[in-house]
C-alpha positions in Angstrom: -29.9 -24.5 6.4 -32.0 -24.3 3.2 -33.5 -21.0 4.4 -30.1 -19.6 5.0 -28.9 -20.7 1.6 -31.7 -19.0 -0.2 -32.0 -15.8 1.8 -31.2 -12.5 -0.1 -29.9 -10.8 3.0 -26.3 -9.4 3.0 -25.6 -11.6 6.0 -27.8 -14.8 5.7 -27.8 -15.4 9.5 -28.3 -11.8 10.5 -31.7 -12.5 12.1 -30.1 -15.0 14.5 -27.2 -12.7 15.6 -29.0 -11.4 18.7 -29.2 -14.9 20.0 -25.5 -15.6 19.8 -23.6 -15.2 23.1 -20.9 -12.4 23.1 -18.3 -15.0 24.0 -19.0 -17.2 21.0 -19.2 -14.2 18.8 -15.8 -12.9 20.0 -14.2 -16.3 19.5 -15.6 -16.5 16.0 -14.3 -13.0 15.1 -10.8 -13.8 16.5 -10.6 -16.9 14.4 -11.8 -15.0 11.3 -9.1 -12.3 11.9 -6.3 -14.9 12.0 -7.7 -16.6 8.9 -7.8 -13.3 7.1 -4.2 -12.6 8.0 -3.2 -16.1 6.8 -5.0 -15.6 3.6 -3.1 -12.3 3.0 0.2 -14.2 3.5 -0.7 -16.4 0.5 -0.4 -13.4 -1.8 2.8 -12.5 -0.1 4.2 -15.9 -0.6 3.4 -15.7 -4.3 5.2 -12.3 -4.6 8.1 -13.7 -2.6 8.4 -16.5 -5.1 8.4 -14.0 -8.0 11.1 -12.0 -6.2 13.3 -15.1 -5.9 12.9 -15.1 -2.1 14.3 -11.5 -1.8 12.3 -10.2 1.1 13.3 -6.6 0.6 12.1 -6.7 -3.0 8.8 -8.3 -2.0 8.2 -5.6 0.6 9.0 -2.9 -2.0 6.5 -4.4 -4.4 3.7 -4.9 -1.9 4.1 -1.4 -0.4 3.9 0.0 -3.9 0.8 -2.0 -4.7 -0.9 -0.8 -1.6 0.0 2.8 -2.4 -2.2 2.5 -5.4 -5.3 1.6 -3.4 -7.6 -0.9 -5.2 -8.1 1.2 -8.3 -4.4 1.6 -9.1 -2.9 -1.4 -7.3 -2.2 -3.3 -10.6 -0.3 -0.4 -12.3 1.8 0.0 -9.2 2.5 -3.8 -9.2 3.6 -3.6 -12.9 5.8 -0.5 -12.1 7.6 -2.0 -9.2 8.2 -5.3 -11.1 9.7 -3.4 -14.1 11.8 -1.1 -11.8 13.5 -3.5 -9.5 15.6 -2.5 -6.4 18.7 -3.5 -8.3 18.3 -0.4 -10.4 16.7 1.8 -7.7 19.7 1.3 -5.3 22.1 2.8 -7.8 20.3 6.2 -7.7 19.4 6.6 -4.0 21.8 9.5 -3.7 20.5 11.2 -6.9 17.0 12.5 -6.3 16.4 13.7 -9.8 17.5 10.4 -11.3 15.3 8.3 -9.0 12.3 10.5 -9.4 12.8 10.4 -13.2 12.9 6.6 -13.1 9.7 6.4 -11.1 7.7 8.8 -13.2 9.3 7.8 -16.4 8.6 4.1 -15.9 5.0 5.0 -15.0 4.6 6.6 -18.4 4.0 10.1 -17.2 7.0 11.7 -19.0 5.9 10.9 -22.6 4.4 14.3 -23.4 5.5 17.9 -23.9 6.1 20.0 -20.8 6.5 23.7 -20.1 7.6 23.7 -16.5 11.2 23.2 -15.6 10.9 20.3 -13.2 9.1 17.8 -15.5 11.4 18.9 -18.3 14.4 17.9 -16.1 12.8 14.6 -15.3 12.1 13.9 -18.9 15.7 14.6 -20.0 17.0 12.4 -17.2 14.6 9.6 -17.9 15.5 9.5 -21.6 19.1 9.0 -20.7 18.4 6.3 -18.1 15.9 4.6 -20.3 18.5 4.0 -22.9 21.1 3.0 -20.3 19.0 0.4 -18.6 16.8 -0.6 -21.7 13.6 0.3 -19.9 10.1 0.2 -21.4 7.6 2.6 -19.7 4.0 1.7 -18.9 1.2 3.0 -21.0 0.0 6.1 -19.0 -3.6 5.1 -19.8 -3.4 2.3 -17.3 -3.5 4.8 -14.4 -7.0 5.8 -13.1 -7.9 9.4 -12.0 -11.7 9.4 -12.5 -13.9 9.7 -9.4 -10.9 10.0 -7.1 -10.0 12.7 -4.7 -6.9 14.7 -5.9 -5.0 13.7 -2.7 -5.2 10.1 -3.9 -4.1 10.7 -7.5 -1.5 8.2 -8.7 0.9 11.0 -9.4 1.0 11.9 -5.7 1.3 8.3 -4.7 4.2 7.9 -7.1 5.9 11.0 -5.6 5.5 9.4 -2.2 7.0 6.1 -3.5 10.0 8.1 -4.9 10.4 9.8 -1.5 10.4 6.5 0.4 13.0 5.1 -2.0 15.2 8.2 -1.5 14.9 8.7 2.3 14.2 5.2 3.6 16.6 2.3 3.4 16.3 -1.3 4.7 12.6 -1.3 4.5 12.2 -4.8 5.9 14.4 -4.2 8.9 12.7 -0.9 9.7 9.2 -2.5 9.5 10.3 -5.5 11.5 11.4 -3.2 14.3 8.3 -1.0 14.2 6.2 -1.9 17.3 3.3 0.6 16.9 1.2 2.3 14.3 3.0 5.5 15.2 6.4 4.1 14.4 5.1 2.9 11.0 3.5 6.3 10.3 6.9 7.8 10.9 8.4 5.5 8.3 5.9 6.6 5.7 6.4 10.4 6.5 9.1 10.8 3.9 9.2 14.3 2.4 8.2 14.5 -1.3 9.7 16.8 -3.8 8.5 20.4 -3.2 6.9 20.4 -6.6 4.2 18.1 -5.3 3.4 20.3 -2.4 1.4 22.5 -4.8 0.6 20.1 -7.7 -1.6 17.1 -8.1 -0.5 16.3 -11.6 2.3 17.5 -13.8 1.6 21.2 -14.7 -1.7 21.2 -12.8 -1.4 23.1 -9.5 -3.8 22.6 -6.6 -5.4 25.3 -4.4 -3.8 24.0 -1.3 -0.9 21.6 -0.5 -2.1 18.0 -0.8 -1.7 15.7 2.2 0.4 12.6 1.8 0.9 9.9 4.4 -2.5 10.2 6.1 -3.7 7.9 8.9 -6.0 6.1 6.4 -3.1 5.2 4.1 -0.9 4.1 7.0 -3.7 1.9 8.3 -4.1 0.3 4.9 -0.4 -0.4 4.7 -0.5 -2.0 8.2 -3.6 -4.1 7.4 -2.6 -5.2 3.9 1.2 -5.3 4.0 3.0 -4.7 7.3 1.0 -7.1 9.6 0.9 -9.9 6.9 4.7 -9.5 6.3 5.4 -9.7 10.0 3.2 -12.7 10.4 4.8 -14.5 7.4 8.3 -13.6 8.4 7.7 -14.8 11.9 6.2 -18.0 10.5 9.1 -18.7 8.2 11.8 -17.8 10.8 9.9 -19.5 13.7 9.7 -16.3 15.6 6.3 -16.3 17.4 7.0 -12.7 18.8 6.7 -11.3 15.2 3.5 -13.1 14.6 2.1 -11.8 17.9 3.3 -8.3 16.9 1.3 -8.5 13.7 -1.8 -9.2 15.7 -0.9 -6.4 18.2 -0.6 -3.9 15.4 -4.0 -4.7 14.1 -5.5 -4.5 17.6 -3.9 -1.0 18.0 -5.6 0.3 14.9 -9.1 1.7 14.7 -11.5 -0.3 12.5 -11.6 0.4 8.8 -14.5 2.6 7.6 -16.1 1.1 4.6 -19.5 -0.1 3.4 -19.1 -3.6 4.8 -18.0 -2.4 8.3 -20.9 0.1 8.3 -23.4 -2.7 7.5 -22.1 -4.9 10.3 -22.5 -1.9 12.7 -26.1 -1.7 11.7 -26.5 -5.3 12.8 -25.0 -4.5 16.2 -21.5 -5.8 15.6 -19.3 -2.9 16.7 -15.6 -3.6 15.8 -13.3 -1.7 18.2 -10.1 -2.3 16.3 -8.8 -3.4 12.8 -8.3 -6.9 14.3 
């Protein structure tokens, strides 16, 4: 035990792993997967409390947070908290207004523009800002450095706006989704054509950026959809929803990150995201 405590290895017991039987190892991994899912539901419960137990609002905030990846998750959390669904729902049939609210609240409309589309957004946001007494975020909170253009927060905000415009009843849709493909269809909402050829306002790209890629959908399933299903099933005493959460994770390929790659070097080959 003392030797394990003082080892500098990434996994203290890695030298003993070859001696562990596959059955024990699999049982341990299954237990860790459930514990990880339960840990994620703790964050969801905190968000649900902040949303006054409005499940739809909670899903909206958590999907938004996940769209920001780790580097922009906090700005997305601030944005969705300051732009509640009670305002969003009033403009679901008015694309320009809804897009203006999203980008205006994010702080991206506080500058001079030459192109017509951002000018239209700016004019519309100024009107809505006064109407709803809105305070935009400081645009400096958004991170662009060392990031692929396809993951720029401006594109993720465009995707959030598209989801709000083209997808209603998020909770019901996600509760009914029984496969990663069904969830991918939910996230394939068409963004404004402006973003087919731009990565930022008035900065065009050489090729159309991709939006709802498999990696992004997988992140949503792991960090939002499966935990929401698990928590909702727990609260409503519906075991089938909890099982569906586990099934979704088992249907996903494993994540590809530094930690997973290290475990592979140790001979632990995850077959799924579970």
